[in-house]
C-alpha positions in Angstrom: -58.1 -35.2 74.2 -58.0 -32.0 72.2 -58.8 -32.3 68.5 -57.4 -29.6 66.2 -59.5 -28.0 63.4 -57.8 -26.2 60.6 -59.0 -24.2 57.6 -58.1 -24.0 54.0 -57.3 -20.3 54.2 -58.4 -18.3 51.2 -57.8 -14.6 52.1 -61.6 -14.0 52.1 -64.3 -13.0 54.6 -65.7 -16.4 55.6 -66.0 -17.4 59.3 -66.8 -21.0 60.1 -68.5 -22.1 63.3 -67.0 -25.4 64.5 -69.1 -27.9 66.4 -68.7 -31.5 67.4 -70.8 -32.4 64.3 -68.7 -30.6 61.7 -65.2 -30.6 63.2 -63.9 -33.4 60.9 -65.3 -31.8 57.7 -63.2 -29.8 55.3 -63.5 -26.1 56.0 -62.6 -23.0 53.9 -62.3 -19.5 55.2 -60.2 -17.2 57.4 -62.0 -17.4 60.7 -63.0 -20.2 63.1 -65.3 -19.9 66.1 -66.3 -22.6 68.6 -68.0 -22.8 72.0 -67.3 -26.5 72.5 -64.6 -27.7 74.9 -62.1 -30.2 73.5 -61.7 -28.5 70.2 -58.5 -26.6 69.3 -58.7 -24.1 66.5 -55.6 -23.5 64.3 -54.6 -21.0 61.6 -51.4 -20.4 59.7 -49.7 -17.0 59.2 -46.4 -15.7 58.0 -46.8 -11.9 57.7 -50.6 -11.8 58.3 -52.0 -10.9 61.7 -53.2 -13.9 63.9 -56.1 -12.7 66.1 -57.8 -14.6 68.9 -60.9 -13.4 70.5 -62.3 -15.0 73.7 -65.7 -14.3 75.2 -67.1 -15.9 78.4 -68.4 -18.9 76.4 -66.6 -19.1 73.0 -63.3 -18.6 71.2 -62.5 -17.3 67.7 -59.3 -17.4 65.7 -58.9 -15.2 62.6 -56.3 -14.9 59.8 -56.2 -11.1 59.3 -54.7 -9.9 56.1 -55.1 -6.9 53.8 -57.3 -9.1 51.6 -59.5 -10.5 54.5 -60.0 -7.0 55.8 -61.1 -5.8 52.4 -63.4 -8.9 52.2 -65.1 -7.9 55.5 -63.8 -10.7 57.7 -63.8 -8.7 60.9 -67.1 -7.0 60.0 -68.7 -10.4 60.4 -67.4 -11.1 63.9 -70.4 -9.6 65.7 -72.6 -12.0 63.6 -70.9 -15.1 65.0 -69.6 -13.9 68.4 -71.0 -11.6 71.1 -68.7 -8.6 70.7 -70.1 -7.0 73.9 -68.8 -10.0 75.8 -65.2 -10.0 74.7 -63.0 -11.0 77.6 -59.6 -11.1 75.8 -58.1 -10.1 72.5 -54.6 -11.5 71.6 -52.7 -10.4 68.5 -49.7 -12.4 67.4 -46.6 -11.5 65.5 -47.2 -9.9 62.1 -45.5 -7.7 59.6 -45.2 -4.0 60.7 -46.3 -1.1 58.6 -42.7 -0.1 58.0 -42.1 -3.3 56.0 -45.7 -3.7 54.6 -45.3 -1.2 51.8 -46.5 -0.9 48.2 -45.0 1.3 45.4 -47.8 0.3 43.0 -51.3 1.2 44.2 -53.4 -1.5 42.5 -57.1 -2.0 43.1 -56.7 -4.0 46.3 -54.4 -1.3 47.9 -56.8 1.5 46.8 -59.8 -0.4 48.3 -57.8 -0.9 51.5 -56.8 2.7 51.7 -60.4 3.9 51.1 -61.8 1.5 53.7 -59.1 2.1 56.4 -57.6 5.6 55.9 -56.1 5.6 59.4 -54.2 2.4 58.6 -52.2 3.8 55.7 -49.4 6.4 55.5 -46.9 7.7 53.0 -47.2 7.9 49.3 -44.2 6.4 47.6 -44.3 3.8 48.9 -47.6 3.5 50.7 -47.4 1.7 54.1 -50.2 -0.4 55.5 -50.8 -1.2 59.2 -52.9 -4.3 59.8 -52.9 -3.5 63.5 -54.3 0.0 62.9 -57.1 -1.5 60.7 -57.8 -4.0 63.5 -58.0 -1.1 66.0 -60.9 0.4 64.1 -62.9 -2.8 64.9 -61.8 -3.0 68.5 -63.0 0.6 69.0 -66.3 -0.2 67.4 -66.7 -3.3 69.6 -65.7 -1.1 72.6 -63.0 -3.5 73.8 -61.3 -2.1 76.9 -57.5 -1.7 76.4 -56.7 -3.9 79.4 -58.3 -6.8 77.6 -56.0 -6.5 74.6 -52.6 -8.1 74.3 -50.5 -7.3 71.3 -47.2 -9.0 70.3 -45.6 -6.3 68.1 -42.9 -8.6 66.9 -42.5 -7.9 63.2 -42.3 -11.1 61.1 -40.2 -9.4 58.5 -37.6 -8.1 61.0 -37.4 -11.3 63.2 -35.3 -13.8 61.4 -36.7 -16.5 63.8 -40.2 -16.0 62.2 -41.3 -16.8 58.7 -42.0 -13.8 56.4 -43.4 -14.1 52.8 -42.2 -10.6 52.1 -38.7 -11.1 53.4 -38.3 -14.3 51.5 -39.7 -12.8 48.3 -37.3 -9.9 48.5 -34.4 -12.4 48.9 -35.5 -14.1 45.7 -37.2 -17.0 47.4 -40.8 -16.8 46.1 -42.0 -19.8 48.2 -42.1 -20.1 51.9 -41.5 -23.4 53.6 -42.8 -22.7 57.1 -45.5 -20.6 58.7 -46.5 -19.6 62.2 -49.2 -21.9 63.6 -51.6 -20.1 66.1 -53.9 -22.2 68.2 -56.6 -21.5 70.7 -59.0 -23.7 72.7 -61.7 -23.3 75.3 
């Protein structure tokens, strides 16, 4: 029987390694990694990018957002997984750069733009591409294109998917549902 492990996601840079010994503990972070069969990893997203990474002996699931990228979440992947052994990358639905825009360039946006200059375009407003930021890591890890699967469905545009930004713009500051992404060995 598969047992599911979830995180209290905090938009930070923490990756938690899940084992049979800690799978029932409370976990906080934005990335999960396991090499144990029978464990299903789960994360929640609405506009953020769900990322799964599979190697020959482990799986990882990551909640990729502007804030987790700034916090160095993906920089830590080679510390917990063998990036040279990546067999498959899967990217789930996420907000596209066209709809992920900012008129006010606060400190977070300025940090993001400095760290990922190829993932931003425009000036008023500034548009951010989570996928372009992720691509910088995939290139560093030398992941072959044929191992990468990207679902380019925009959560903002697809009314079948939850979107924080769409709901906020409609005057609904809270979101009742999110996308649940799971992966298991």
